[in-house]
N, C-alpha and C positions, 0 to 999 in steps of 0.2 A: 324251351331252348331251341325250338324250330327256327326261331328268328336268326340264330347263329348259323343255321345250315345254308343260308343265302349269303353270297359275297357282300351284298349291300349291308346286311345286318352286321357282319363282322367288321366291315369298314367303319360303320357308325359307332359301334362299341369302342373300337380302337381309337378313333379320332376323339370321341367324347372323353375317354380316359386321359389322353394326352392333354386336351384342353383343360379338363377339370384340375389336373395337377398344377398347371400354370395359374389357373384361377385361384386355387388355394394359396399359392405363393405370392401372386402379384395382383390379387383382387383390387386393392385400393388404386393401383396404377391403371388397371383396365377401366376403371370408372372415372379416372382423371383427378382423383384427390391426392395422388402421390406421383413422383417421378422416379424411375428406376436408375437413379444416379446418386453417387455419394456426395451430394451437394452440401451435406453437413460439414464436409472437410473444408469448405470455403471459410468456415469460422475458425480454423486453426490460426494460431498466432501469426499475424502478418500475411496470411494467405490472400484474402480478398475482402470478406465482409468486414465493414467497420465495427469497431467495438462500441456499439450504441445500444440503448435500451431495446430497440426493435429486434435485435438479434441476440439478446442476452440469454434467451432460453435455448439456443441452438447448441447441442452437444455433439461434437465430432465423435465418430465411432471407431473407424479404422484408417489411420493415415496411409496404410499401404495401398489403399484403393484410389489414391490421388490421381493416378493416370486417367481415370474415367473423366474427371472434370478439368484437368489441366491439359491433357493431350488429346484424348479420343474425341471428346465433344467439340473441341476447337477445330480438329481436323475435319470432322463431319460437317460442321457449319461452313467452313471454307469451301469444301468440295461441293456442297449443295449450292452455295452462292455462285460458284463458277459454272457449274452445269446449267443452272437456271438462267445465267447470263449468256448461254450459248457458247461457252468456252470450255475446252478441256482443262482441268486444273493441273497445270504443269509446274508453275512457279509460285512460291509463297513469299510475298514481299515483306511480311510483318514480323518475321523472326530472323535472328542473326542480322545480316545485312541483305536479306533475301536468301532463299535456298530452294533447290528443287523440291517439289512436292511429289516425292516418289515412294516414300515408305508407307504411306497410308493406302489401304486397299480400295482405291476409289472406284474400281470396276466391279467390286463385289456385288453379286445379285442381292445379298442381304441388305445392302445400303440403298437399294433402288427406292424402297418405300419412303425413306427419309428424304431423298432428293425430290420425290413427287410432293411430299407434304413435310417441309422442313420445320418440324416442331418437336420439342423434346417429348411430347406426349405420344409420339409415334414409336418411341424406342421400345415400349412394352409390347407393342404389336409385332415389332421385329423379333423380340424375344419369344413371343408366342409362336410365330411362324417358324423360327429356327428350331424350336423344340419339337413342334409337330413334324417338321421335315426330318429331323434326326430320328425321332421315334418311328416314323414310317419306314425309314431305311433300315433301322434295327429290326423291325418286325419282319420285313421282307427277307433280311439276311437269316434270321432265326428259322423262318419257315422254309426257305428254299435251299439254303446252304447247310444249316445245322439240322434241318428236317425234324421239326418238332410240331406239336399240335397248336391249335389256336391259343389256348389260355397261357401256356408257357411263353409263347412268342409275344402275346399281348403284354403280359406282366414284364417281360424283359424290355419291350419297347417303352413301356411307361417308366421303367426304372432308368433307362439310358440317359435321358436329358436331366436326371436328378443326381447323377454321379458327381464325384468331387470336382472333376475338371470343369464341368458345366456350371456348378454352383459357385465355386470359389473364383473362377475366372469369368463369371457372368458379366456381360457388358463390354467384353474385350473381343478383338478380332480373332483371338486364339480359338474361341468356341465356334466361330464361323468355319474354321478349317475342320475341327473334329466332328462337326455335324455331318460332314461328307464321308467319314470313315466307313460306315456300313454300306453306303451306296457304291463306293469304289470297290470294295470287296465283292459286293453282289454282282456288279457289272463284269469285274474280272473273272469271277466264277462262271458267268454266263458265256463269256468269250471262250473259256477253256472247254465248256460243255458243247458249245455250238460255234466253232471258229468262223464259219462263213455267214453268221447271222447278223442281224442289226446291232447286236451287242458290241461288236468291235468298233464301229465308228462312234457309238455312244460312249465307249470307254475314252476315246480321244476327247469328246466333248466334256465329259465329267472331269477328266484330268485337268483340262484347261480351267474349268470352273473352280476346282480345288485350289489351284495355284493363285488365282486372282481373288479368292474369297477372303483371305486373311494374311497372316504373316508368312513370308516366303520360307523361312526356316522350318516353321511348323508344317507347311505343305510338303517340304522335303522329307520330313520324318514320316508323314502319312504315306507318301508314295513309296518310300523305302519299304514300309510295312506291307503295302500292297504287292510290291515286287517279290518280297520273300514269300508271301502267301501264294503267289502264282507259281514260283519255283517249287514250293512244297507239293503243289498239285501235279508236278512233273508233266507238263504239257508236251506234246510232240513238237519237234523242231519247227514245223510249219506254223503251229499255233503260237509258239514262243515268238516267232517272227511277227505274227499279226499283233501280238500284245506289245512288242517293242515299237512297232510302227504306230500303234494307237497312242502309246505314251509320248513318243517323240512329237507326233502331230498335236497332242494336247499341250505339250510345252510350247510348241510354235504358236498355238492359239493364245497362250498367255504372254507372248513376247511383248505385247504393248505395255504390260505391267513390269515384266521381268527385266528387260533391257535397260530402261531408264533407271530402275532401282540399282542394277549392277553398276551403271555409270556413276551414280551418286555415291555408292558404297566405296568406290575407289578413292574418294577424297576423305573418307571417314577416319578421324583420329581414334575413335573407340575401336573400330574394326582393326586398325593397324596394330594397336596395342594387344588386342586379343589374338590376332594371327601370329604375333611375335611371341606368344606364350607368356607375356608379362602381366596379363590380367586374366583372371578366371572369375567371371561374374557370378557363376552359380556352382561352387565347388561341391564335390560329393558330400553326402551327409553321413552315411553309415546305417547301422541297424535301427537308429532312431526313426528313419524314414518309414520303415515297416510298421512301427508302432503308430506313427501319424496316419498311415494309410488305413489303419483299423479304427483308431480313435483320433480324429483330426486335431482336437484341442488338448491332447494328453499333456503336452509340454507348454500349454498356454497358447495365447494368440497375440496378435499385434493390436487388437482392439484396445481402445483407451479404457482403463479400469482393469485390464488383464496384463499379463506379462509373458512374453515368449522366452522361455528359459533357455532353449537351445535351438540351433538350426536357423534356416531362412524363414521368411514370411510365408503365409499360407498359400500364396500364388506360386511359390517356388519349391516348397518342401513336399514331403510324401502325402500330405493331405489331399492333393489333387488326384491321387490314385484311389481315393475312398470310394468304395462300392457298397458299403453297408456291412455291419457285423453279421447279420443274418445271411446275407448273400455270400459273404466271404468264408465264414467259419462253419456254416451249416449247409447251405444249398450247393456251393461249389464243390466241397468234398463229396457230397451225395451224388453229384453229377458223374463222378468217376465210376459209379456202380452201373451206369448205363453202357452196356457192351457196345452197342452200335456207334457210340459217340467217343469211345476211348481214343481212337486214332486222331480225330480232330482236336480233342482236348489235350492230347500230348503235344501237338504242334503249338496250340495257343498257350499252353503252360510254359513251354520253352521260350516262345517269343515274348510272353509277358515278363518272364524273369530277365531276359536280356534287356527289355525296355526299361526295367526297373534297376538294371545293373549300375547305372551311373549314380543314382541316388543311394543305392545300397553300398556303393564303393567296393564293387567286386574286383579283386586284384586281377590284373591281366586285361580284363575288359575295359576298365577305366583307362589303363595305359594305352590301349588301342584307340579309344575314342579321343585321346588327347593328341593324336598325330595330326599334322597339318595335311590338307586344309579342313578335314572333317571336324576339327576341334571348334569350328565356328557354330555348329548346330547346338540348339538348346536341349541337351540330353536330359536335363532334370525334368523337362516337360514331356519326354517320351513316354511317361507313365500313363498317358491317356490310352495307349495300347494295352498296358497292363490292366487298367480298369476294365477295358472292353473284354479282355481275355477272361478276367474273373467273372464278368457278367455272362459270357458264353458258357462257362462251367456251371454257373448258377441256373441258367435256363435249362441246361441238361438235367440238373437236379429237379427243377420244377416239372419237367416232363414226367419224371417218375412219380412225384407227389400228386400231380393233377389227375393221375389215373386211379388214385385211391379216394375213398370217401373222405370228405372234409380235408383232403390234402391241400386244397387250394388256399387254405388259411395261412400257410407258411409263406408262399409268395406274396400274399396280401400283407403279411407282417413285414416282409423285406421292403415292400413299397412304402409302407407307413413309416418305417424307420428312416428311409431316405427323405421323405417329405418332412419329417420331424427335424432332421439335421439341417435340411435346406432352409427351413422357415427361419427368417430373421437374419440369415447370412447375407443375402443379396440386399444391397442398400435400397431404401425407398425414402425419398425426401420430400419435404414440403415444396410445392412449386414456387412459393415466394422467394426461395433461396436460389432460384435459377438466375444467377448473375445480375442482381439488381443494379440499377444505375448508380454510379458514384459521381457526385457533382464535380469534384475536383478533376476527375478523369474526363468528364464531359467538357470542362473548360479547356483542358489541354487539347482535346480533339478539335475544338473550334478555333484554337490559336494558330500562330505561325507554324508551318509544317516543320517537322523535325522528329528525330527518334527519342525514345525514352529509355531510362534505366531505373529500376526500382531498387532502392538501397535497403537490403535486408527485408524486403517485403514483396508482395504481389508476384507470385510464381511466374516464370516465363510463359509466354503464349497467352496469358490472361489479359494482357493489354488489347488483344484482338476483340474482346467484348465491347470495346469502345472505339474500334477502328484505329488503334495506336500501333506503331511499329517499335519493337523493342530491340536493343542491340544484343540482348541475350536470345536464347532459343532452346528448344527441347524437341528433338525429333528422333532420338535413338541413333543418329548417325554422327553429328558433330563434325562439320567441315574443318579439316585439320588446320589449314593455313589461317582461317579466320579465328579459330580458337587460340592460335598462337598470338595473333594480334591482341586479343583481349587479355591473354595471360601476361603479356608484357607490361600492362598497365593495371594489373589487378592488385588489390590490397591483400597481402599475403596472410593476413589474419583470418581471412574468409576462404575456406576450401569448399569446392563443389564436389559432388559425388562423381565417381568414374563414369556412371551411365548418363550423366548430363553435365558436361564439362563447364557450362556457363551458368548453371542454375543459380548458384550462390554468388555470382560475380558482384563485387563491390569495387568501384574505381578507386585508385589511389589519388589522393588530393595533393596538389602542389601549390600550397598557399591558398589563394582564393580562386585559382584557375584549375582547369583539367588538363591532362596530357594532350599533346597534339594529336595522337591517334584517335582519341575520343572526339575531338573537334572535327577531325577528318571524317568520322563516321556520322556526322550530323547529329550528335547527341545534344539535344536542346533542352530536355527536361529531366530533372532528377526528382523522383517521387519517393516520399517518406511517409511513415505512419506515426501515429501518436500526436503529440503536441510539439511544435517547433520551439527551439530555445528563444528566450526573451529578446535576444539581440538580433534575431533573424526575422526579416519580413518576407513571408512567402509570396511567390508570384500568384499562386492559386491556393485555395484552402477550403476544405469541407470537413465535417466530423471525422476525425481519426486519419485524415489524409492531408498532406501539404506538399507543395511542389515548388522547386527552385528552377530558375531559368539559367541557361548557359548562353550568354551573348556572344561567346567566341565560336559557337558551333557554325560550321560551314554549311551551305546548302548542299543537297545531295549531288548536284552537278556544279563543278567549278573549274576554273582554269588557273593552275599554279604558274608562277612567274618563271620557273625554270624546270628542266627535266634532266635527270642524271641517270647514267647507267651504273648498275651495281651487279655483281656476279651472283653470289649464292643467296639463298633465302635467309641464312643466318646473318649475313652482312647487312641485308636490307632491314631485318628486324632490329638489329643492334642500332642502326642509324635512326630508325623511327622511334625506338624506345628512349633515345637520348632526350634530356630535358629541353634542349634547344630546337627540337624538331618542330617545324611549322609547315603544315601541309599547304598553306597559301604560297609559300616561297619555293618549295621544291617537291617534285614527285620522282619516285624511283622506278625504273623499268629494267628489264633484263636484256635489252638489245641496244645497239649503238643509236644515239640520238643526237641531233644538233644541240649545241649549248647556247643557243640564242636566248635573249630575254623575250619572254612571251607576254603578249597582251591580248585580252579578249574577254567577252562576257557571254555566258550561257544561262539558259533558264529552261526548266522542264515545263512544257505547255500542255501536255496531255499524257496519260498513261493508263494502262491496264496491267495486270500482273505479268503479262508476257510481251508487252510492247511499251516503249517509252519514246516520246517525241520531244526533242530538245531544239529550241531556237538558239542558234549559235551565231555570234558576231565576232569574228576573229580579226584583230588588227594585224597580227603576225601569224605565221605558222606556229603551231603549238599542240599541246595535249589537253583534251577535255577529260577530266577525271569524274567518273560516276561512282559515288561511294556505295556501290552495291557489290555483292559477292561476284567475283569473276567465275565464269563457268564456260566450258567449251561450247555449250549450246547457244550462247548469245552471239549474235552477229550484228554488224553495224552497217548503215548505209548513209552516205553524205550526198544530199540532193539527188537521191535516187540511185547513186552509184555505190558499189561495195566499198567499204572502208575497213582497214585493219583494226583489230581490237587487241590491246596488249594487257597482260596481267601487270597491274600497277600497284605499287605500295604493298607488295606481297600478296594481297588477296582481292584487290578491287579491279575495276575496269578502267582502262584508259584508251582513248581513241585519238590518234594523231590526225589533225586537220590542217589544211592549208589556210592561208589568209583569205578572208572573204566572209560573206553572210550566207546563211542557208539553214537547212533543216537536217538535223541528225536524228536518225531513227534506229533504235535498238530493238531487236526482236529475239525472242527465245524459241528456238526450234531445235531441240537436241537430236543428235543422230540416233540415239537410242529409241526415241519416240518414233522418228521417221521410219527406221528399219523395223521396229517392233510393230508399227501399224501395218506395214506391208506384209510382214509374216503372219500377223493375226488375220488379216483379210484373206490372204492366200490359204491359210489353214482352215478358215471358216468355209471357204468355197470348196476345198477338198472334202471336208467333213460332210457338207451338204450333198455333194455328188456321191460320196460313199454311202450315205444314208439312203439316198434315192435309189442307187443301184442295188443295195441290199434289200430294200423294200420290193423292188421289181422282181428280184430273184425269188424272194419269199412268196410273192403272189403267183409266180409261175409254178 
């Protein structure tokens, strides 16, 4: 055991244990024979994979993991393509009618490896690095803050990346945030112990990295927990000021991510409904959540072949607080026998209970958390703090056992239980299922430009696999005015879930034609699954897919023959939803405009996601309509001179032009990104100066 007396030996054992746990779980992925994605879900009825003999053996496991393949991987692919093209990924043109690319954590350090090597085989290495990073942070916290010996700290570190939140939410950005929890606590503790040390600027840096690493609301919960921990330590007023300065500077460091996201969230239909108290995505569960925290599948699961009897799915219920029966029922109670740790265990016990309060439906606490605006935070996921609190208690119990002969076997049993539970939970799929080419979609991609809609099939965002733009979209925000446009021409027999307002959109048919709103949105292709009726001749066809064309679809840029002023959004929507609305004949704006007859031709000649170049030949003055989502970040220039941009037809862009020929250029440069970039660069410089000055003082 002299090997463990040296720091290098302890580090070797610690890292080897963390890596070994991931190898046991993801060994096939690490050697490239599997992918850590729920690709089997692409075989769900109508999702993506054609019903052909080639995929007959694919059995979907858990539909609740569909975000991994419908949302997360599509976001990652788009971000990687933009970074590698030398552009900041700010605008996503392929969902809705274009939308800000703000919700995805594109600046997360955990995604950097994917940007460098954009391959799905890299995802398992991100998982490995994240787990090692989280485990090392937990080890340092247990050693320095909880003050335990090597073996209890090592076992706690090995257990941390195997707890319920990491396992059931594996593959999501949620775990990118929770991996930072022990690090933020550790650095906060170091600031309180040594206020003038290098730890204070490091806390600012860590705070910024926490915010950009994953979901903003999860980062908020983590930082709140860190703040409560700091207050419990009762730092002197001067130290509290240093902590506050570090946190504020960290938030400024993350401004490049936070400000554009806050801008986009202001347009969100889903957020508006939640803020108004009309929708509660994740209501409290009650005591059932406690049972699920002990035995995750006690009430069943959402996996195919099982049935979830009560409560929400595994990513939302008490299962994500799972820390193991051995750790929770044996080691954690034993930890209270350690007198030196009782004070810290009391704090974490109370905080863990509060964090579990929403799921347990504790009266009073739930009513408080429902107050605006804090009701927007995902309190059901706050249980990641509860799980960490239980682990802290268990490590204190391990400290007592590891001092006894053969006592180390109980921590080993706790680790083995977590490994056993985690095995098989995280998806691992055959690489051949990674979005194989669909011939019919390839034909659409090579045909005339235009948007698509998939009728009762092909989940939103998946058209991106073939470079197609869908009029639907899924990004957890849902721009409100655009959703209202689609809702006006939706088949009422098909309802979409509240968290994805256009996911199940099916257009209403008016005879053999589509409503004018859909023609305005350049909807050129309707995609179906199965076999077409005998009387229909598809435009394109391949096994289990067929496509109809819409000849009435307008190009994305066009010139209507007249422009009219309308007042309210409701009036505009009512006129556009009328059966006689023809976007070729009239466009509606909210400002006074001339009522002249307009003549002109326009064509898009070049574009990137954030810049569109249009050749315009206007015989008269008039309005050029671009059938893309209006956003305050878009600006226009006509022959190099600034031109106004009007919100047109409720949610689209309109640019008034004089008579003449020239070039119209649209650029996306939102204020949130511009201000955020300045704040981030300024904060980075201040942190650099702060670190340098702290290092100089320490050297002196």
